Structures are given as structure tokens and as C-alpha cells.
N, CA and C atoms as an extended XYZ file, in Angstrom:
417
Properties=species:S:1:pos:R:3:atomname:S:1:resname:S:1:resid:I:1 pbc="F F F"
N       -19.774       11.585        9.869 N   MET     1
C       -18.814       10.939        8.991 CA  MET     1
C       -17.744       11.962        8.602 C   MET     1
N       -16.502       11.538        8.603 N   LEU     2
C       -15.379       12.415        8.262 CA  LEU     2
C       -15.166       12.477        6.753 C   LEU     2
N       -14.627       13.586        6.272 N   PRO     3
C       -14.336       13.681        4.837 CA  PRO     3
C       -13.156       12.796        4.459 C   PRO     3
N       -13.064       12.460        3.169 N   GLU     4
C       -11.969       11.620        2.663 CA  GLU     4
C       -10.605       12.247        2.957 C   GLU     4
N       -10.554       13.572        3.032 N   SER     5
C        -9.278       14.252        3.298 CA  SER     5
C        -8.736       13.944        4.697 C   SER     5
N        -9.564       13.412        5.590 N   ALA     6
C        -9.108       13.050        6.927 CA  ALA     6
C        -8.417       11.679        6.955 C   ALA     6
N        -8.615       10.883        5.915 N   LYS     7
C        -8.104        9.506        5.901 CA  LYS     7
C        -6.589        9.409        6.107 C   LYS     7
N        -5.765       10.202        5.424 N   PRO     8
C        -4.320       10.088        5.663 CA  PRO     8
C        -3.934       10.342        7.119 C   PRO     8
N        -4.597       11.285        7.758 N   TYR     9
C        -4.300       11.587        9.165 CA  TYR     9
C        -4.688       10.421       10.059 C   TYR     9
N        -5.838        9.821        9.791 N   LEU    10
C        -6.294        8.677       10.584 CA  LEU    10
C        -5.383        7.472       10.378 C   LEU    10
N        -4.980        7.219        9.126 N   LEU    11
C        -4.073        6.103        8.852 CA  LEU    11
C        -2.751        6.283        9.596 C   LEU    11
N        -2.190        7.477        9.520 N   ASN    12
C        -0.931        7.742       10.219 CA  ASN    12
C        -1.092        7.622       11.731 C   ASN    12
N        -2.194        8.116       12.263 N   SER    13
C        -2.423        8.061       13.711 CA  SER    13
C        -2.571        6.636       14.224 C   SER    13
N        -3.381        5.840       13.536 N   VAL    14
C        -3.578        4.456       13.983 CA  VAL    14
C        -2.282        3.669       13.820 C   VAL    14
N        -1.550        3.923       12.730 N   TYR    15
C        -0.247        3.266       12.556 CA  TYR    15
C         0.652        3.574       13.752 C   TYR    15
N         0.774        4.854       14.102 N   GLN    16
C         1.658        5.251       15.199 CA  GLN    16
C         1.180        4.672       16.524 C   GLN    16
N        -0.138        4.643       16.740 N   TRP    17
C        -0.681        4.055       17.957 CA  TRP    17
C        -0.303        2.578       18.046 C   TRP    17
N        -0.461        1.848       16.939 N   CYS    18
C        -0.111        0.420       16.927 CA  CYS    18
C         1.349        0.214       17.305 C   CYS    18
N         2.221        0.967       16.666 N   VAL    19
C         3.660        0.820       16.922 CA  VAL    19
C         3.977        1.162       18.380 C   VAL    19
N         3.403        2.265       18.880 N   ASP    20
C         3.656        2.678       20.266 CA  ASP    20
C         3.175        1.631       21.266 C   ASP    20
N         2.094        0.926       20.962 N   GLN    21
C         1.546       -0.094       21.854 CA  GLN    21
C         2.236       -1.451       21.696 C   GLN    21
N         3.156       -1.565       20.744 N   GLY    22
C         3.831       -2.833       20.502 CA  GLY    22
C         3.011       -3.791       19.660 C   GLY    22
N         1.989       -3.269       18.977 N   HIS    23
C         1.137       -4.083       18.119 CA  HIS    23
C         1.651       -4.065       16.679 C   HIS    23
N         1.123       -4.958       15.882 N   THR    24
C         1.480       -5.072       14.468 CA  THR    24
C         0.405       -4.394       13.627 C   THR    24
N         0.724       -3.272       12.961 N   PRO    25
C        -0.289       -2.607       12.138 CA  PRO    25
C        -0.498       -3.323       10.805 C   PRO    25
N        -1.755       -3.621       10.519 N   TYR    26
C        -2.152       -4.234        9.255 CA  TYR    26
C        -3.049       -3.253        8.512 C   TYR    26
N        -2.958       -3.254        7.177 N   ILE    27
C        -3.924       -2.525        6.371 CA  ILE    27
C        -4.636       -3.515        5.463 C   ILE    27
N        -5.926       -3.267        5.248 N   LEU    28
C        -6.740       -4.063        4.350 CA  LEU    28
C        -6.920       -3.234        3.085 C   LEU    28
N        -6.460       -3.765        1.951 N   VAL    29
C        -6.423       -3.023        0.692 CA  VAL    29
C        -7.367       -3.654       -0.331 C   VAL    29
N        -8.116       -2.813       -1.038 N   VAL    30
C        -8.944       -3.263       -2.154 CA  VAL    30
C        -8.019       -3.297       -3.378 C   VAL    30
N        -7.656       -4.496       -3.814 N   VAL    31
C        -6.641       -4.697       -4.843 CA  VAL    31
C        -7.040       -4.141       -6.208 C   VAL    31
N        -8.332       -4.138       -6.519 N   ALA    32
C        -8.795       -3.688       -7.832 CA  ALA    32
C        -8.770       -2.174       -7.987 C   ALA    32
N        -8.499       -1.444       -6.922 N   TYR    33
C        -8.489        0.012       -6.995 CA  TYR    33
C        -7.348        0.459       -7.913 C   TYR    33
N        -7.609        1.411       -8.808 N   PRO    34
C        -6.559        1.868       -9.734 CA  PRO    34
C        -5.338        2.401       -8.995 C   PRO    34
N        -4.173        2.013       -9.467 N   GLY    35
C        -2.921        2.458       -8.877 CA  GLY    35
C        -2.341        1.509       -7.854 C   GLY    35
N        -3.121        0.535       -7.377 N   VAL    36
C        -2.604       -0.419       -6.399 CA  VAL    36
C        -1.580       -1.320       -7.091 C   VAL    36
N        -0.378       -1.362       -6.536 N   ALA    37
C         0.686       -2.215       -7.070 CA  ALA    37
C         1.165       -3.128       -5.948 C   ALA    37
N         0.620       -4.346       -5.930 N   VAL    38
C         0.977       -5.356       -4.948 CA  VAL    38
C         1.270       -6.654       -5.695 C   VAL    38
N         2.079       -7.526       -5.113 N   PRO    39
C         2.334       -8.809       -5.778 CA  PRO    39
C         1.053       -9.610       -5.941 C   PRO    39
N         0.886      -10.220       -7.070 N   SER    40
C        -0.319      -11.014       -7.298 CA  SER    40
C        -0.200      -12.370       -6.617 C   SER    40
N        -1.352      -12.977       -6.384 N   GLY    41
C        -1.389      -14.301       -5.790 CA  GLY    41
C        -1.574      -14.301       -4.287 C   GLY    41
N        -1.571      -13.142       -3.664 N   TYR    42
C        -1.725      -13.070       -2.211 CA  TYR    42
C        -3.080      -12.500       -1.810 C   TYR    42
N        -3.880      -12.089       -2.778 N   GLU    43
C        -5.175      -11.494       -2.457 CA  GLU    43
C        -6.220      -12.579       -2.246 C   GLU    43
N        -7.262      -12.195       -1.517 N   LYS    44
C        -8.393      -13.098       -1.278 CA  LYS    44
C        -9.656      -12.255       -1.381 C   LYS    44
N       -10.563      -12.667       -2.238 N   ASP    45
C       -11.820      -11.947       -2.455 CA  ASP    45
C       -11.590      -10.490       -2.841 C   ASP    45
N       -10.549      -10.246       -3.620 N   GLY    46
C       -10.269       -8.892       -4.101 CA  GLY    46
C        -9.641       -7.978       -3.077 C   GLY    46
N        -9.224       -8.548       -1.961 N   ARG    47
C        -8.609       -7.768       -0.887 CA  ARG    47
C        -7.297       -8.417       -0.464 C   ARG    47
N        -6.463       -7.605        0.132 N   MET    48
C        -5.173       -8.105        0.589 CA  MET    48
C        -4.840       -7.437        1.917 C   MET    48
N        -4.376       -8.228        2.861 N   ILE    49
C        -3.947       -7.702        4.152 CA  ILE    49
C        -2.435       -7.565        4.100 C   ILE    49
N        -1.961       -6.363        4.415 N   LEU    50
C        -0.527       -6.086        4.379 CA  LEU    50
C        -0.040       -5.705        5.771 C   LEU    50
N         1.042       -6.329        6.200 N   ASP    51
C         1.702       -6.016        7.464 CA  ASP    51
C         2.630       -4.832        7.190 C   ASP    51
N         2.350       -3.684        7.807 N   ILE    52
C         3.188       -2.498        7.581 CA  ILE    52
C         4.019       -2.163        8.821 C   ILE    52
N         4.281       -3.174        9.643 N   SER    53
C         5.084       -2.949       10.846 CA  SER    53
C         6.539       -2.705       10.452 C   SER    53
N         7.290       -2.032       11.324 N   PRO    54
C         8.710       -1.788       11.040 CA  PRO    54
C         9.512       -3.074       10.836 C   PRO    54
N         9.073       -4.186       11.435 N   ASN    55
C         9.779       -5.457       11.264 CA  ASN    55
C         9.493       -6.115        9.917 C   ASN    55
N         8.365       -5.774        9.303 N   ALA    56
C         7.950       -6.452        8.073 CA  ALA    56
C         8.252       -5.662        6.801 C   ALA    56
N         8.379       -4.357        6.913 N   CYS    57
C         8.612       -3.566        5.699 CA  CYS    57
C         9.709       -2.540        5.936 C   CYS    57
N        10.259       -2.071        4.834 N   HIS    58
C        11.345       -1.096        4.881 CA  HIS    58
C        10.968        0.102        4.036 C   HIS    58
N        11.497        1.252        4.404 N   ASN    59
C        11.259        2.496        3.676 CA  ASN    59
C         9.770        2.830        3.584 C   ASN    59
N         9.047        2.618        4.669 N   LEU    60
C         7.622        2.947        4.683 CA  LEU    60
C         7.450        4.449        4.519 C   LEU    60
N         6.584        4.829        3.586 N   ASN    61
C         6.268        6.225        3.350 CA  ASN    61
C         4.756        6.346        3.263 C   ASN    61
N         4.187        7.136        4.158 N   MET    62
C         2.745        7.368        4.166 CA  MET    62
C         2.532        8.867        3.982 C   MET    62
N         2.550        9.312        2.728 N   ALA    63
C         2.420       10.739        2.441 CA  ALA    63
C         1.858       10.942        1.046 C   ALA    63
N         1.353       12.147        0.820 N   ASP    64
C         0.847       12.550       -0.493 CA  ASP    64
C        -0.218       11.597       -1.035 C   ASP    64
N        -1.031       11.035       -0.132 N   GLY    65
C        -2.128       10.172       -0.564 CA  GLY    65
C        -1.723        8.755       -0.918 C   GLY    65
N        -0.472        8.384       -0.635 N   TRP    66
C         0.024        7.047       -0.978 CA  TRP    66
C         0.703        6.392        0.206 C   TRP    66
N         0.666        5.065        0.217 N   ILE    67
C         1.460        4.261        1.144 CA  ILE    67
C         2.396        3.445        0.263 C   ILE    67
N         3.686        3.567        0.507 N   SER    68
C         4.647        2.778       -0.271 CA  SER    68
C         5.705        2.222        0.670 C   SER    68
N         6.191        1.036        0.334 N   PHE    69
C         7.226        0.396        1.128 CA  PHE    69
C         7.824       -0.762        0.355 C   PHE    69
N         8.904       -1.292        0.886 N   ASN    70
C         9.543       -2.487        0.331 CA  ASN    70
C         9.336       -3.619        1.328 C   ASN    70
N         9.014       -4.795        0.804 N   ALA    71
C         8.807       -5.966        1.666 CA  ALA    71
C         9.115       -7.221        0.868 C   ALA    71
N         9.246       -8.315        1.577 N   ARG    72
C         9.487       -9.600        0.929 CA  ARG    72
C         8.193      -10.387        0.859 C   ARG    72
N         7.950      -10.965       -0.305 N   PHE    73
C         6.800      -11.835       -0.524 CA  PHE    73
C         7.350      -13.132       -1.083 C   PHE    73
N         7.194      -14.198       -0.337 N   GLY    74
C         7.741      -15.481       -0.775 CA  GLY    74
C         9.259      -15.416       -0.945 C   GLY    74
N         9.927      -14.603       -0.122 N   GLY    75
C        11.374      -14.478       -0.175 CA  GLY    75
C        11.886      -13.529       -1.240 C   GLY    75
N        10.990      -12.912       -2.010 N   VAL    76
C        11.395      -11.998       -3.084 CA  VAL    76
C        11.081      -10.567       -2.659 C   VAL    76
N        12.075       -9.684       -2.722 N   ALA    77
C        11.877       -8.288       -2.360 CA  ALA    77
C        11.001       -7.604       -3.407 C   ALA    77
N         9.995       -6.887       -2.944 N   ARG    78
C         9.065       -6.185       -3.833 CA  ARG    78
C         8.799       -4.785       -3.311 C   ARG    78
N         8.446       -3.898       -4.225 N   THR    79
C         7.970       -2.567       -3.866 CA  THR    79
C         6.451       -2.582       -3.924 C   THR    79
N         5.828       -2.035       -2.899 N   VAL    80
C         4.370       -1.982       -2.809 CA  VAL    80
C         3.945       -0.520       -2.827 C   VAL    80
N         2.975       -0.193       -3.687 N   ASP    81
C         2.398        1.146       -3.755 CA  ASP    81
C         0.888        1.016       -3.627 C   ASP    81
N         0.305        1.753       -2.691 N   VAL    82
C        -1.133        1.693       -2.458 CA  VAL    82
C        -1.665        3.111       -2.279 C   VAL    82
N        -2.616        3.527       -3.110 N   PRO    83
C        -3.262        4.813       -2.843 CA  PRO    83
C        -4.046        4.700       -1.533 C   PRO    83
N        -3.984        5.721       -0.700 N   MET    84
C        -4.696        5.667        0.576 CA  MET    84
C        -6.193        5.462        0.366 C   MET    84
N        -6.717        5.905       -0.757 N   ALA    85
C        -8.136        5.727       -1.052 CA  ALA    85
C        -8.504        4.249       -1.169 C   ALA    85
N        -7.522        3.370       -1.451 N   ALA    86
C        -7.777        1.936       -1.608 CA  ALA    86
C        -7.756        1.182       -0.282 C   ALA    86
N        -7.420        1.857        0.814 N   VAL    87
C        -7.346        1.208        2.119 CA  VAL    87
C        -8.742        1.144        2.730 C   VAL    87
N        -9.178       -0.066        3.033 N   ALA    88
C       -10.502       -0.271        3.623 CA  ALA    88
C       -10.449       -0.296        5.148 C   ALA    88
N        -9.259       -0.565        5.717 N   ALA    89
C        -9.137       -0.597        7.181 CA  ALA    89
C        -7.665       -0.580        7.569 C   ALA    89
N        -7.408       -0.118        8.791 N   ILE    90
C        -6.098       -0.249        9.429 CA  ILE    90
C        -6.375       -0.686       10.860 C   ILE    90
N        -5.623       -1.683       11.329 N   TYR    91
C        -5.915       -2.223       12.649 CA  TYR    91
C        -4.699       -2.948       13.211 C   TYR    91
N        -4.750       -3.203       14.514 N   ALA    92
C        -3.710       -3.964       15.197 CA  ALA    92
C        -4.014       -5.447       15.034 C   ALA    92
N        -3.051       -6.200       14.548 N   ALA    93
C        -3.252       -7.630       14.312 CA  ALA    93
C        -3.589       -8.370       15.603 C   ALA    93
N        -2.988       -7.968       16.702 N   GLU    94
C        -3.156       -8.692       17.953 CA  GLU    94
C        -4.530       -8.483       18.581 C   GLU    94
N        -5.091       -7.287       18.454 N   THR    95
C        -6.344       -6.973       19.150 CA  THR    95
C        -7.516       -6.724       18.201 C   THR    95
N        -7.231       -6.595       16.907 N   GLN    96
C        -8.238       -6.271       15.899 CA  GLN    96
C        -8.826       -4.871       16.096 C   GLN    96
N        -8.208       -4.034       16.923 N   GLU    97
C        -8.674       -2.667       17.145 CA  GLU    97
C        -8.098       -1.764       16.071 C   GLU    97
N        -8.922       -0.867       15.562 N   GLY    98
C        -8.466        0.059       14.543 CA  GLY    98
C        -9.639        0.798       13.942 C   GLY    98
N        -9.513        1.154       12.673 N   ILE    99
C       -10.549        1.921       11.982 CA  ILE    99
C       -10.858        1.266       10.642 C   ILE    99
N       -12.146        1.122       10.376 N   GLY   100
C       -12.598        0.683        9.064 CA  GLY   100
C       -13.147        1.889        8.318 C   GLY   100
N       -13.009        1.888        7.012 N   PHE   101
C       -13.474        2.996        6.185 CA  PHE   101
C       -14.568        2.500        5.248 C   PHE   101
N       -15.322        3.440        4.701 N   ALA   102
C       -16.353        3.091        3.723 CA  ALA   102
C       -15.689        2.385        2.545 C   ALA   102
N       -16.424        1.479        1.937 N   GLU   103
C       -15.906        0.755        0.770 CA  GLU   103
C       -15.483        1.759       -0.299 C   GLU   103
N       -14.232        1.704       -0.735 N   PRO   104
C       -13.802        2.672       -1.754 CA  PRO   104
C       -14.512        2.452       -3.080 C   PRO   104
N       -14.955        3.544       -3.675 N   GLU   105
C       -15.569        3.467       -4.998 CA  GLU   105
C       -14.464        3.338       -6.024 C   GLU   105
N       -14.639        2.417       -6.954 N   LEU   106
C       -13.607        2.186       -7.953 CA  LEU   106
C       -13.800        3.133       -9.139 C   LEU   106
N       -12.920        4.140       -9.260 N   PRO   107
C       -13.002        5.020      -10.420 CA  PRO   107
C       -12.486        4.291      -11.656 C   PRO   107
N       -12.776        4.854      -12.839 N   ASP   108
C       -12.292        4.243      -14.076 CA  ASP   108
C       -10.773        4.310      -14.162 C   ASP   108
N       -10.191        5.386      -13.670 N   ALA   109
C        -8.742        5.568      -13.691 CA  ALA   109
C        -8.377        6.487      -12.536 C   ALA   109
N        -7.110        6.452      -12.099 N   PRO   110
C        -6.734        7.356      -11.020 CA  PRO   110
C        -6.842        8.806      -11.496 C   PRO   110
N        -7.233        9.707      -10.609 N   PRO   111
C        -7.301       11.110      -10.996 CA  PRO   111
C        -5.943       11.599      -11.488 C   PRO   111
N        -5.917       12.550      -12.420 N   PRO   112
C        -4.646       13.044      -12.953 CA  PRO   112
C        -3.743       13.554      -11.837 C   PRO   112
N        -2.472       13.225      -11.970 N   GLY   113
C        -1.487       13.696      -11.008 CA  GLY   113
C        -1.453       12.915       -9.716 C   GLY   113
N        -2.142       11.775       -9.634 N   THR   114
C        -2.125       11.019       -8.388 CA  THR   114
C        -1.265        9.768       -8.485 C   THR   114
N        -0.589        9.582       -9.595 N   GLU   115
C         0.324        8.450       -9.685 CA  GLU   115
C         1.477        8.683       -8.723 C   GLU   115
N         1.995        7.637       -8.106 N   PRO   116
C         3.102        7.832       -7.164 CA  PRO   116
C         4.314        8.392       -7.879 C   PRO   116
N         4.942        9.401       -7.262 N   GLU   117
C         6.128       10.000       -7.851 CA  GLU   117
C         7.373        9.368       -7.262 C   GLU   117
N         8.395        9.252       -8.078 N   ASN   118
C         9.690        8.726       -7.652 CA  ASN   118
C         9.584        7.353       -7.001 C   ASN   118
N         8.686        6.545       -7.485 N   ARG   119
C         8.554        5.181       -6.972 CA  ARG   119
C         8.773        4.181       -8.084 C   ARG   119
N         9.486        4.590       -9.112 N   GLY   120
C         9.776        3.671      -10.196 CA  GLY   120
C         8.638        3.533      -11.169 C   GLY   120
N         7.554        4.306      -10.991 N   GLY   121
C         6.434        4.243      -11.915 CA  GLY   121
C         5.825        2.856      -12.013 C   GLY   121
N         5.896        2.095      -10.961 N   ARG   122
C         5.385        0.724      -11.005 CA  ARG   122
C         3.874        0.720      -10.920 C   ARG   122
N         3.284       -0.162      -11.660 N   SER   123
C         1.847       -0.397      -11.554 CA  SER   123
C         1.662       -1.890      -11.376 C   SER   123
N         0.445       -2.306      -11.194 N   ALA   124
C         0.197       -3.737      -11.027 CA  ALA   124
C         0.674       -4.504      -12.252 C   ALA   124
N         0.482       -3.942      -13.448 N   ASP   125
C         0.949       -4.606      -14.666 CA  ASP   125
C         2.471       -4.650      -14.708 C   ASP   125
N         3.121       -3.589      -14.244 N   ALA   126
C         4.582       -3.553      -14.270 CA  ALA   126
C         5.158       -4.593      -13.321 C   ALA   126
N         4.440       -4.908      -12.254 N   GLN   127
C         4.916       -5.919      -11.324 CA  GLN   127
C         4.965       -7.284      -12.007 C   GLN   127
N         4.031       -7.542      -12.914 N   GLU   128
C         3.988       -8.837      -13.570 CA  GLU   128
C         5.029       -8.950      -14.674 C   GLU   128
N         5.372       -7.841      -15.312 N   LYS   129
C         6.356       -7.839      -16.382 CA  LYS   129
C         7.470       -6.855      -16.031 C   LYS   129
N         8.398       -7.270      -15.167 N   PRO   130
C         9.436       -6.337      -14.763 CA  PRO   130
C        10.336       -5.987      -15.941 C   PRO   130
N        10.819       -4.733      -15.900 N   GLU   131
C        11.736       -4.312      -16.944 CA  GLU   131
C        13.037       -5.078      -16.795 C   GLU   131
N        13.566       -5.492      -17.930 N   ARG   132
C        14.835       -6.206      -17.899 CA  ARG   132
C        15.966       -5.194      -17.912 C   ARG   132
N        16.996       -5.432      -17.142 N   PRO   133
C        18.132       -4.510      -17.182 CA  PRO   133
C        18.832       -4.626      -18.532 C   PRO   133
N        19.397       -3.539      -18.951 N   SER   134
C        20.122       -3.573      -20.224 CA  SER   134
C        21.487       -2.932      -20.036 C   SER   134
N        22.430       -3.419      -20.799 N   LEU   135
C        23.789       -2.902      -20.773 CA  LEU   135
C        24.181       -2.421      -22.151 C   LEU   135
N        24.972       -1.372      -22.175 N   ARG   136
C        25.478       -0.876      -23.450 CA  ARG   136
C        26.987       -0.816      -23.370 C   ARG   136
N        27.630       -1.119      -24.462 N   VAL   137
C        29.076       -0.990      -24.535 CA  VAL   137
C        29.403        0.418      -24.973 C   VAL   137
N        30.186        1.090      -24.158 N   ILE   138
C        30.578        2.466      -24.471 CA  ILE   138
C        32.068        2.458      -24.750 C   ILE   138
N        32.431        2.930      -25.940 N   LYS   139
C        33.845        2.925      -26.320 CA  LYS   139
C        34.399        4.321      -26.321 C   LYS   139
């Protein structure tokens, strides 16, 4: 069994393999994992399948223990942030070939310093209550 530190390398490798083969890379995410910020209403049994192909998402970033991207859900543009620890599998949609990982253990809170940086500080709660823009009159 590989250590958890190998997971980002495996995720990136399988993603690149899928794209190179012309397949659609999907990730299976455990939604209840702390730090997961995905639109609500699309999960099933506490899990959500996300299409991370270049055609489905924009600004994909798979680094520093996080997967983040912009995608449309029901026609609405959203930012998605997923800690790599919350990914249960990555695979090609067409062939179902890929890698499954051990069920992630749900910690009480994300470890200190693991919140996504420069991603708007969004959390699952922030997705439900978006900040309203405000204007000020400057004289």
C-alpha cells in the first residue's frame, strides 16, 4: 500500500493518462470531508462524481493537496475546491479504468494550514450563502 503522500502524484498521473488517451477523467469525492466546497444537490449517498476534463472545467489546479476549478452546474458558474484527501477514486468515464483509494477518514476539522489559499476562502457553507457585492460612494 502506498503512503497518502503519493496520492497527489497518482491523481495527476491518471488525469494526464485520461486526457492523453482521449478519455474523460472523473473524480469520486466524499462530500462530507472537511474543506470540500461543491454545489449542493448533486451528491448521492454522500459522494459526488465530478468531470474534471478540459471540456468541462476551467482553471483546473491540482497542487498543494487541493483540486480546484471552475465549472457550470445547472448553467450557473461555480468554483469547486476539493482536498485531495477527499478523493475516493479517479477514473476514465468511458472505460472505468483508474485508481480507487482507501475510504478517507473524516477528521473533525481540516489540519491547520490546509485551507485552500487564494481561492476566495470558499467553503461548503459559503457556497450556500454567497457574499453580496457592496458599493460605496466615494466623494
